[in-house]
N, C-alpha and C positions, 0 to 999 in steps of 0.2 A: 442522478444516475448513482447507484449503489455500488459499491467496491467490495470484494470480500477477498482476504489475504490468504493464501494457503503456503503454509512454509513446509517444504519438502525435508525429508531426515536426511542424514549423512549418506544411509546406503541403500539403492535400490536396486537388488539385484536377486536374482534366483529364489536365495536363500533368505530372503528378507521382504520380498514383495507380498507375501500372503499376508503378514503382520500388519503391513502399512495400507494396502489396496482397499481395505474397508473405512478407513479414515479417510483416504483420499476421496473416495467417492462419495462418503458423506458429505466433505466439503464442497465437493462441485456439487452438491444439492442445493445448497445454501441460496437464500433469495438474493441475487445481485443481478446486476446489468455486466460488471467486469468481475473478471478474476484475476487476481494478480499472483503469480507463482516465484515465489521467494525460493530460487535454486541456489543460493550462494554455498549452504551448508553441504550439499553432494559432492561428496567425493568418490564415490564408487556406484557405478550404474552399468547395467547390461542389458541384451535385448530385453529378457523378460522386463525389466524397469522401464524401459521406452517403450515397449508395446502396451503397457499399463498407462503409460501418459497419454500414449497417443489415442487410447480408447476415450480417456477422461476428457482429453481436449476437443477430440471430434464431436462426441457427445453435447460438450458445452457449446459450439459454435454452431450445430444442428437446431440448439433450442435459443439461436440468435444472442448468445452471450460474447463478450468480449474474453479475449485471451491474454495477458500480457505479463511477459516475463522479468523479473527483478533479479538483476546479476546473475545469471546463469552459470553456473561453474564450468570450468573448462571440460569436465569430465563428461557433462550433458551436451556441450556443442558440440566437440569431437565426437562422442557416438553417434549424434544424431544426424553429424554431417555423413560419417562413413556408411551409415544405414539408408541415407538419403531422404532424411525426415526433419530436415529444418524446417522446410516449408511446411508440411504437414503439421507440425507440432507448434508452429506460429512463432518459430524463434527468429525467423528471418522478417 
């Protein structure tokens, strides 16, 4: 089983998502059975950032890939919880 670690940036907000989305999308295209998302550095995330992650996670799951979170920051867990995305993002 192959794993690929994806390190998220400090900011995933509408102001920064465009510059990061392409890199994240390419990371999710890596040949791997499991994607480990290191989210410990994320300090700020908004709805746009959570939507981008949701698209990427959903696509990975549809391709029968495993998605595991490593140390999701409080910003991510709180934001996902408020929007009801905890399960869809595979945080729970």
